[in-house]
C-alpha positions as CSV (number, residue, x, y, z in Angstrom):
1,M,-13.8,3.8,-7.5
2,I,-11.0,5.0,-5.3
3,I,-9.2,8.4,-5.6
4,E,-5.6,8.4,-4.2
5,I,-4.1,11.8,-3.5
6,T,-0.4,11.9,-3.0
7,T,1.6,15.0,-2.2
8,Y,5.3,15.5,-2.1
9,K,8.3,17.7,-2.8
10,P,11.2,16.7,-4.9
11,V,14.5,15.7,-3.3
12,E,16.7,18.8,-2.9
13,G,18.5,19.6,-6.1
14,I,16.0,18.0,-8.4
15,T,14.7,20.5,-11.0
16,H,11.2,20.7,-12.3
17,E,12.4,19.4,-15.7
18,E,14.1,16.4,-14.1
19,L,11.0,15.6,-12.2
20,M,8.8,15.9,-15.3
21,H,11.1,13.6,-17.2
22,A,11.0,11.0,-14.4
23,S,7.2,11.3,-14.2
24,K,6.9,10.5,-17.9
25,A,9.1,7.4,-17.4
26,F,7.0,6.5,-14.4
27,D,3.8,6.7,-16.4
28,K,5.3,4.5,-19.2
29,N,7.2,2.0,-17.2
30,Y,5.2,1.6,-14.1
31,C,1.7,3.1,-14.2
32,A,0.9,1.5,-17.6
33,R,1.3,-1.9,-15.9
34,C,-0.9,-1.2,-12.8
35,K,-4.0,-3.2,-12.8
36,G,-7.1,-1.1,-12.2
37,L,-5.5,2.3,-12.8
38,I,-7.9,4.5,-14.6
39,S,-5.9,7.7,-14.7
40,R,-3.1,9.7,-13.1
41,H,-3.0,13.5,-12.9
42,L,0.2,15.3,-11.9
43,L,-0.4,18.8,-10.5
44,K,2.0,21.5,-9.4
45,T,1.0,23.0,-6.1
46,E,2.1,26.1,-4.3
47,D,4.8,24.1,-2.4
48,G,5.3,20.9,-4.3
49,Y,3.5,18.4,-6.4
50,M,0.3,16.3,-6.2
51,D,-0.6,13.1,-7.9
52,I,-4.3,12.2,-8.2
53,F,-4.8,8.6,-9.2
54,N,-8.2,7.1,-10.1
55,W,-8.4,3.4,-9.3
56,E,-11.2,0.9,-10.2
57,S,-11.2,-0.7,-6.7
58,K,-9.7,-0.6,-3.2
59,A,-8.1,-4.0,-3.9
60,D,-6.1,-2.5,-6.8
61,V,-4.8,0.4,-4.6
62,E,-3.9,-2.0,-1.8
63,H,-2.0,-4.3,-4.2
64,V,0.0,-1.4,-5.6
65,Q,0.8,0.0,-2.1
66,A,1.9,-3.5,-0.9
67,T,4.2,-4.0,-3.9
68,F,5.4,-0.5,-4.8
69,M,8.7,-0.7,-2.9
70,Q,9.7,-3.9,-4.6
71,D,9.3,-2.6,-8.1
72,T,12.4,-1.2,-9.8
73,D,10.3,1.1,-12.1
74,A,8.4,2.5,-9.1
75,L,11.6,3.0,-7.2
76,A,13.2,4.8,-10.2
77,F,10.6,7.5,-9.7
78,A,10.5,7.4,-5.9
79,K,14.1,8.4,-5.7
80,Y,13.1,11.8,-7.0
81,L,10.7,12.4,-4.1
82,D,11.6,13.6,-0.6
83,P,10.1,10.9,1.7
84,K,9.8,13.4,4.6
85,T,7.2,15.4,2.6
86,L,5.3,12.4,1.1
87,T,1.6,12.1,2.1
88,M,-0.9,9.6,0.7
89,H,-4.6,9.4,1.2
90,N,-7.3,7.1,-0.4
91,H,-10.9,8.2,-0.7
92,E,-13.9,6.2,-1.9
93,V,-15.9,7.9,-4.7
94,L,-19.6,8.1,-3.7
95,D,-20.9,10.0,-6.7
96,V,-19.6,11.6,-9.9
97,Y,-21.1,14.5,-11.8
98,K,-20.2,14.8,-15.5
99,P,-21.7,17.8,-17.1
100,F,-22.8,17.8,-20.8
101,Q,-22.6,14.0,-21.1
102,E,-25.6,11.9,-22.0
């Protein structure tokens, strides 16, 4: 499993409500079609936003990263993000602890 952590700030003038609306459309129109996507968590940070994506494999992440800028639904969300503030890091999961699960 791969964890992708992306941080960003919205484009100047975009409100929190506008970003949340765009994020919901992104989930429905783009993320729902992404092969290997297990989950997406959107977080509010002290100075912007963070997406945490859980992917089944490195190949799934690499495919999305290679095709993202050609997808109209992905670009519809990306236009809300300030590209100067965008960071993206992928991390391989080595172990998972799940309390209270048998």
